[in-house]
N, C-alpha and C positions, 0 to 999 in steps of 0.2 A: 504494500499500499504506499509506504514511504516513497518507493521508486516511482510509482506513478505520480504521486505528488510533485516529486522533484521534476520529473519529465515535464508535467503540465506547466509548472512554474518557468522552466527554461523556455517553453514554446511562448508563453505569455510575455515573459520579458523580452524575447527576441522580437515578437510581434510589436511590442510597445516601443522598442528601439527603432525598428524599421518605420513605423508610423511617425514617431517624432521626427526623425531625419527626413522622411518624405514631405511632412507638413510644414516643418520649420528648418529648411536648409541653412538658414542664417544661425542656428543654434550652434553649428560647428565652427563658424568664423567669428561670431560676436555673441558668445553665451551670456555675458554680463547685461547686455542689452535686452535679450530675450527674457532673462530672468527678471530684469526690471520691469518689463512689460506685464509679466505674469503677476507680479507684486502689485503693480498699478491697477490692473484690471480684476485682480483677485480670483483668477481662474485656474487654480491649481488642480483641480480634480478632473477637468475635462478630458485630459489625455488618458487617464485611467479609464473613464467611462467608455470613451469611444473605442479604446483597445478591448474592453470587456465585451462589448456588443459585436465587434468583428470576431473576437475569440469564441463567442457563442455560435456564431455562424459557422466558423471554421470547425468547431466541435461537432455540431450537427452533421456537417458535410462528412468529416471523418467517421462518425458513428454509422452514418448511412453506408459508406463505402465498406467498412469493416463488417457490417452486417450483411451486406450483399455478397461479399467475398467468403465470409464464413458460411453463408447458405450454400454457395456452390461448392465449397470445400466439403461440407457434409453430404450433400447429394451425390458427390463422386465416390464416397466411401461406401 
């Protein structure tokens, strides 16, 4: 169970990192300006929420693919 939680946390963290860099490429060149804007607008939680919603979609797609693959593996035996 711990292994599964670690795997999902790695997936979530990687997704969060990719989305942050894709949505705010200036974070790599001027991180202090971006952090200052976040403090000014008080929107600390929105990256986590966006990532969570996209993670849920990806989790559902992964679940459906694994279910279909598992169904066909069982029917072959």
